[in-house]
N, C-alpha and C positions, 0 to 999 in steps of 0.2 A: 803446976801450970804448964801447958803445952807451949813449946817454942815453935813459932810458925814463921816462915819466910815466904812472902808473896813475890814471885818472880814472873815477870812478863817477857814475852818475846817482842821483837821489833825487827823490821827489815823488809826488803822488797819481796814482791810476790814470787813464788816458786824458788825461793832460796833455801827451803828446807826447814822452816820453823816447825811445822806440824810433825814432820818426820823426826825431827830432833826430839820433840817432847815425847813422841811415842817410843823412841829408842831409849830415852831416859827412864820413862815411867811404865811403859807397856800399855798406855792408854791412848787411844785415838781421840784427839781433841776435836776433830771434825765430826759433829754430831748430827748435822743436817743432811738429808738425802741429797739435796742439790749440791752440797759441798763434795760429797763422795762422787757424784756423777760428773761434776765439772772438774774435779781435781784441784779446787782452790778453796781457801778459807774465806767465808763470807761474813760470818758473825763470830762472836767470841767463843772460844773453846776453853775447857778447863780440865786439868789433870792434877795429880798429886803424887808425892812419893814420900813414904815414911822412912826416915833415916834410923829411927829407933822408937821406943815407946813414947818418948817425950818430944821428939823433934819431927817436924813435917814441913815439906816444901810444897807450896801451892803454886801451880803454874797457870798463867793466863795466856792463852795463845791468841794473838790478834791477827786480823786480816792484813795482807800486804798490799792488796790492790788499792790504787788511789781512790776508786769509787767507794771504798768502805772505810775511809779515814774516820768517819763518824763513829763507826763501831770500834775502831782501834782506840779512839779517845775514851770511849766508855770503859774500856778495859784497862787503860793506862792509869786512870785515877786510882790511887790506893796501892800501887806497886811499891815494894821496898827496893827492888833491884830489877835490872833488865838484862836480858841476853840479846845483844845486838847481833843478828845473824847475817853473815855476809857469805855468799856462795863463792868458792874459790875460782870457779870458771867464769864468773861475771864481775865480781867486785862490787864496789859501791854503786848503787843505782838510785834513781830519783826518790823512791819511797824510803830507801834506807836513810837518805839525807833528811827527808821531811819528818820521819819518825824521830830521828836524832834531834832535830830542831824542836819538835813538840816536847820530847822528854826533858830537854834542857830547862823547860819552864815548870816542871812538876816536882821540884825538890827531891828528885831521885838521885842519891849520891853514889850509889853502888851499881856496878855493872861488869859484865864480861863480854868480850867480843868472841863469838864462835864462828870460826872460819869453816863452813860446811863444804861437803863434796870435795874434800881434799884428795880423794882417791881418783878424781877425774882429771887432775892436772899434774904436771911434772914439777920438779923442785925449782926450776927457774921461774915458773909462773907463781909458785907459792911464795918465793922470795919477793917477787913484784907485789903480790897482795899484802905482804907484811909491811912493805914500805908505804903502800897506798893507805893502809889502815892508820899508820902513824901520821900521815899527812892530813887525812880527813878528821882525825880525832884531836889534832893539835888545838890547844886552847879550849877544848870542850870539857864537860864534866867527866868524860871517860878517857881523858888524855893518858892517864896512867893505868887504865884498866888492863887486866891480863888478857892475852889472846890465846884461845884454845883451838888448836887445829883438830878438825872433827870429820869423821866419816861414820855413817851408820853401819858400815861393815866392820868397824874396828871397836871392840869392847874396851880396849885400853884407853881410847879417847873418852869413852863414857865415864870410866873410873876417874880419869883426870879431871873432867868437868865436875863430877860429883864432889871430888875433894875440894875444888875451888868453892863450890856452893856451901860445903860444910864449914870452910874457913870463914866465909862471909857470915854464916849464921852465928858462929862463935862470937863475932864482933857486934851482932845485932840482936839483943835480947828484947823481946816485947814485954813491956811492963804497963799495966793499966794505971794511968795517971789522970785520966779524964773523968770528971764527975758525971758527965752525961754520955749517952751512947749515940752514935750517928752512923747510918749505913746507907749509902746511895745504892739504889737497886739497878742491877744490870740485866736481870733475867726474871721473867714471870711465867709460870706454867701451872698446870694442875696435875695432881696424881690421884687416880681413881681411889676412892675410899678415904682420901685424906683432905682433898681440896686444894686451896691455893698455896703455892710455894714460890718464894722469891729468893734470889741469891744476890750476893754482893760481898764486897770487902768491908769489914767493920773498921772504919777509920778512926773511931773514938769509942772509948768505954767498953762496957761488956753488956751482954744480953743473956737473960736466964729464961728457962721455960716458965710460962705463965706470966711473964712480964707484960705490962700494958705499954705499948709503944704508940707514938703519934705518927700518923701518915701525912706526909706533905706531898701535894698542896692542900688536901681536903681538911687536914687537922683532925680527922676522925681517929678515935682510939681503937687499936686492934690488939687482940691477945695473941701471944706467941704460944702455939699449941705444942710445938716440938722444934728441936734444933738438930741439924746435922753439920758436921765439918768433914767434908769429903767422904760421904756415905757412912759415916760413923755417928750414931746418935749420942748426943752429949746433953748435959743439963745446963751448960754455960758455954757461951762463945765470948772470946776476948779480942781486944784491939789487935789488928794485924791479921786476923784469920779470914779465910774465905768461908762464908757461912751460907747455909740454906735454912730458911725459916718457914715453917708451916704455920700459916696465919689464918685467923678467923675473919676472913674478908672475901668478898666476891672478886674473882679474878678480873672482871671487867672494870673494876674501880681502881686498879693499881697498874702502873706501867713502868717500863724502863725510864730512868731519869728521876723517878720519885724518890723520896727520902723517908727513912724510918728513924725516929729518934725518941729517946726517953724524955725529952723536953718538949713542952708545948709552947715554948717561947721563941722558937726560931723566927727571926723577922722576915716578913714578906715584903719584898721590895722590887720596884720596877726601875730604880735608879741606884747604881752602885759606883763607888769610886774605886779605881784600880791603879796600882802602880804597874805601868805597862812598858814593856820593851819591844820596840819594832825591830824586826829581824832584817829582812832583805829588801823590802820595798817600802816606799813612803806610804804613810797612812793619813787619810784626809779627814778633816772635820766633817761630821755628819755622814760619814761613810757607813753603809749598811753592812752589818757583820753577823757572824754566828759565834756566839759565846758558848764555850764548853766548861761546865762546872760540875764536878762529880761525874755522874753518868748522863747528864742532861745537856741537850742542845737548846739554846734560846736565841731567837732572832732579836736584833736590836741595832742601835746606831752608836757611833763614837762621837762624843763631844770633847773637843780638845780645849785646853786653856790657853788663851791669848795668842793663838796661832792657827793657821789653817792646815798645816801639814806637819806630821812627825816624821823626821828623817830616819833611815835605817840606823840601827845600833844606838838609838837614843832612848833613854828611859825617862819617863815622866808620869805624873798623875793625869789620868783621863777620867771622864765620867761616861758610863754606859747607860743609855736609855733603852730599856728592854721591853719587848712586846708581850712577854709573859713573865710571871713572877719568879724571882730567884730566892731561895732559902739558904743563905750562906752565913759564914762567919769571917771575921777578920783573919787574914793570913791564909785563907783558902786559895790554892793555886787555880788559875784559869788559863785557858787557851783561847785565842781570838783568831778566827779565820774570816776571810772575805766572804760576803754573801754569794757572789758569783763573779768571776770564776772562783772555784773552790781552792784557794791557796791559803797557807798558814801565814798570818800577818805577824804574829808574835804571841807573847804571853806575859803573865805576871801574877800578882797576888792582890786579893781584895784588901783594901785599907779601910773602907767603910761600906758595910753590906746594906745599909739603910740610909742612903744619902738624900739630901735635899738638892733641888735644882740649883746649880751655881749660876751666877750671872757671868756669862762669858763675854770677853772682849774678843771678837772674832777676827782680829788681824785685818787682812785685806779682803775678807768676805763681806759683801754687801748683804742687805736683807734679801734682795733678789737672788743672790748667789746661794744663800742658805736654803731658800725655798726650792731652787732648782736642784741643789744637791740632794735634797730629800726625794724629789720627784724622779730624778734620773735613776735612782737605785731601784725604783719599782719596775722600770722597763715595760710598762704597759700604758695604754690610754687610761685616763682617769676622768671621773666626773667631778667638776668643780664644786667645792663647798668650803666653808670656813674651817672644817675639821682638818683640812690640809695643813693649817698653820698651827695646830695644837702643839707640836713639839718645838716650834720655833720660839726662842726666848725674846720675843718682841710683841708689842701690842697689836691688836687685830687690825686697826686702821693702817698701820705701817706695813703689815703683811699684805693687805689688799692692794695697796699702792705698789708694793714690790712685785706682785703678780701682774698688775697692769703694765709695769715696766718690762717684764719678760715677754708679754704679748707684743708690745710696741717694738721691742728689739728682735722680734721673730725667733726668740729662743723657745717659745711655747707656741704650738700650733693648735688652732681651733678647728676641730673636725666637724662638730655639729654644734647646736646651740649651747649644749652643756658639756660636751665631750672634748677633752684636750689630750695632747701628748707633747713630749719634748721634741724640738726640732732634731736633736741628735738621734732619737729613736726613729722618727719618721724618715730621716735620711738613710739610716741603716735599712729600714723596710724597703724604701724605694730602690736602693742599691741591690738588695736581695731579689726584689721583683724583677729588676732588669736582668740580673744574672740568670734567674730561672727561665724567663721568657727567651733570652738569647740561647740558652741551652736547648730549650724546647724547639725553637725554630731551626736550630742547627741539626737536630736529630729528626725533625719532622718537617722537612721543607715543603711538603705538599699539603700541609694542614694550615688553615687560615689562622688558627689560634688554639689556645688550650681552654678546655672547659673551665669555667670560673670556679667551680667547687673543687675540681682536681688541682687547680692552681692554689687554692687556699690550703689544701692538704700539703702540697709540695712546698709551699712557702713556709708553713709552720715546721715541716720536717727539716728544712734548710736552716732554720733559726736555732740558736742555742735555747735550751730549755727555759731560761729566764726571760727570753724575748718573745716566746710564743704567745699569741693573743687569742682571746675568746672569740667564738664565732660571731657574736653580736657586733664586734668591732670591724668585721671584714668589709661590709658595704661602705661605711665611712672612709675606710682606708682606700678602697677602690675609687670612690668619688674624689678624694683628694689627689690620688695619682692621676686621674683623668684631667682634673683641673690644672695640674702641673705638667700636662702633656708627657707623662711618664709611660702611660699605657693607652691603648684604645680598646673600647668595649663594644662588641657587636653581638646582639642577642646574648647568648651565654658564652661567647668566645672572647678571650682576652689575648691581645697581641701587642707587640711593640709598635709605637707610632710609625705609620707609613709602611708597615710590613706588607709585602705582596708575594704571591706565589709565582715563581718563574718556572715555566715548563719548557723542557728541551724537546727536540724533535722526536726522540724515542718515546718520551712520556705522552706527547700529543698523539702519536700514532696508536699507542696502546689504549688511550682514553677513547679514541674513535672506535676501536675494536670492541671495547666493553659497551659503549653506548649503543652500537649497532646490535650486539648480541641481546641486550636487554630490550631494545626496540622490537626485534624480531619475535620476542616472547609475547608481545602485545599486552593484553590485560591479565595475563597469567604471571604472577610473581615468579621470578627465576631464582634458583638457589645460588648463593654466593659461591659455593664450592663447585657449581656447574659452569662458572664463567671461564672464558678462555684464559690460559696462562701465557705470560711472556717468557721467551727464551733468553732475553737480554737483561731484563730488569729483576732486581732482587724481590724476594717474596714480600719484604717489608714495604718496598717502594710500591708494589702492586696494591697492597692493602691500603697504603696512604692515598694512592690515587683513586681508589674506589671511594674512600671517605671524602676525597676532594669533590667527586661527583655528587655525593650525598649532601655535603655542606654547601655546595653551589646550587642546591635545589634542582639538579637535573635528574638525579635518582632519589627515590624515597625508600628508606629501609622499613619494610613492613614488620619484620621482627628480626631477631638476631641471625636468622638463616637466609632470608629472601629479600630481594629488592624489586622495584618496578620503576619504569620511566615515569617521571612526573606527569607528562601529557597523557599517558595511558591511565594513570591513577585518576586523573580528572574525569576521564570517560567513565571509569567505574563509579565515581561519586555521582556523576550526572544521571547515570542509569538508576542508581539507588534512589536519588531524590525524585526522579520521575515516577518511580514505582509508588512512592509515598504520596504522590499527588492524588492517587485514586485508592490507596490502601492504608490501613492503620498499622499493619504488621508486615514483616518480611521474614520468611524462613530461609534456612541455608539452601534448601532445594530450589526455592523460587529464585534466589540470587544466582545459584549455579546455572539455572536455565536462562536467565537474563544475559549472562556473560558467556554462556557456552563453555564453562570451565569445569574442572573436576571439583568434587566436594572439598577436597583438601585445600585447594587454592581459594575457593569461595570462602571457606571458614577462616583462612588466614587474613583475607581482606576484611571480613566482618569483625574479627577480633581487633584488627588495627583500628577500624572505625569506632569500636567500643572504647579503645584506649584514648583516642583523640576526642572522645565525647561527641561524636557525630551521631552515634546510635547507642542504644542501651539494650542489653539482653533482658528479655522477659520470658521466663520459662524456655520454650524451644524456638522462640522467634525474637526479632529485633523491632524496636520502635525508634522513630526518628526523634532526637531530642534537640536538634537545632537545624535550621535551614539557611 
């Protein structure tokens, strides 16, 4: 039987995890083109090193960037040991600490601290890093872990680390003791001529070629066509190995997070009991969370027993109410992160993978508080229905009364007849609206307001991803903001209440110059680039003042390049309508003669009239469609 050690990396971005694996194995674990282009690890990478005919180390290289913690977690499940990578020139960083926090909940008992980039610092800084490592790892599962000082320029460091890994392998013999096999899937792809291939760490049992496995969540049976362990074809894979399986299944039917097992009896549950330890921040009853089990992320909520908050460093039984099914077993490790912002709350083990709803005594939480806690985590307007109360462990009439209490206490805002949001969410929206409008007015003092659709885009960009709203909610939000005197709306322009444009003497002088120049052009639209330029005002101020004249309805923008005085445009329209009193059609040449303009200017005006639906083009002429 092959002895295999699965070793994962952990640590902050750009601390040299991928370079370390490449130096150890000769394999570049960054397999994606975007990873090579950007120089950062985005998804899981894999490499291996044969020590001899019977011993092999599998490496799982995880991303260090906080945005890819989800991918890191998919790789962390199933590790035997970890290399905590710390760059000597930077030391412990936020993601080093969060990775350490996550790993402490995954039953990983072995690890090595690798102090990389040692060639970039002097002995004094190295000594400082040694002391820092001791301090950070105190009371952790790696408190007594060896520290290997490393440089990819130094082959002796490589040999030293390999010796440490060999010693670790000597103490960790993989033996197949499980009667069933189980493998969480962390990668799915196709190979031409072979079909679907999945990879993962075999966390239980063994798999042989031609075995029939059950795919979860579908429970469909799939045949194993072939097996590879790090590019080597084998007839059997065993517990603890990194495995690639060629399966008789369509690639679109299988995903990261799915499970393969020899058993068809894994329970499907939306409710699990977990022995949970909160790490650094309090965890609230009915808080929305992300659960990580195997290689899968599942959204859900925490239900606490007999209290509304779990304090840091407290371990207790909680119940998780999940939005999609979990296929787990007792003693499976789990990590729990906040839904948003994405911080790790803690972790633990499953004690009942197929639990029933407990009757909770919710401490100081009223029914109204429980309803509000669930709604607040959505961070979106919502349509009222009794389905809102489905997760609340109280009867429907009590929940309805609780919702009425929230309305009466102004903790819930009624936007339309059936659309609601929390007062907390709306307050945040109004504050963001005010900031965006204040910023716009400060940067555009000569504009009456911002276009409403531009404001919607800016508002959503300014919000965190969880708070961004659907376009259909925008008008109700504006209506509420107007009702609360938070904004003013004029045509398509939105402004702060009472905002008015204040023109200085220089601005007023230049406006007169522009208005006179456009006036002198008469019924001929004048090019914006042909307008006089100011020697004292900035180019942006001149552009804003031009749009001030347009928004004030003094000038009319015929197209992106030309403008005309409103009074002269009215003359153009009157002549056009007069023509149609005696004619059914109007050609460009006829309109040119009416105004004594060039063909280009006449065509610009007629195309403008088409756009405002005064006229309609019919072959080579226009017809009047409204008077």
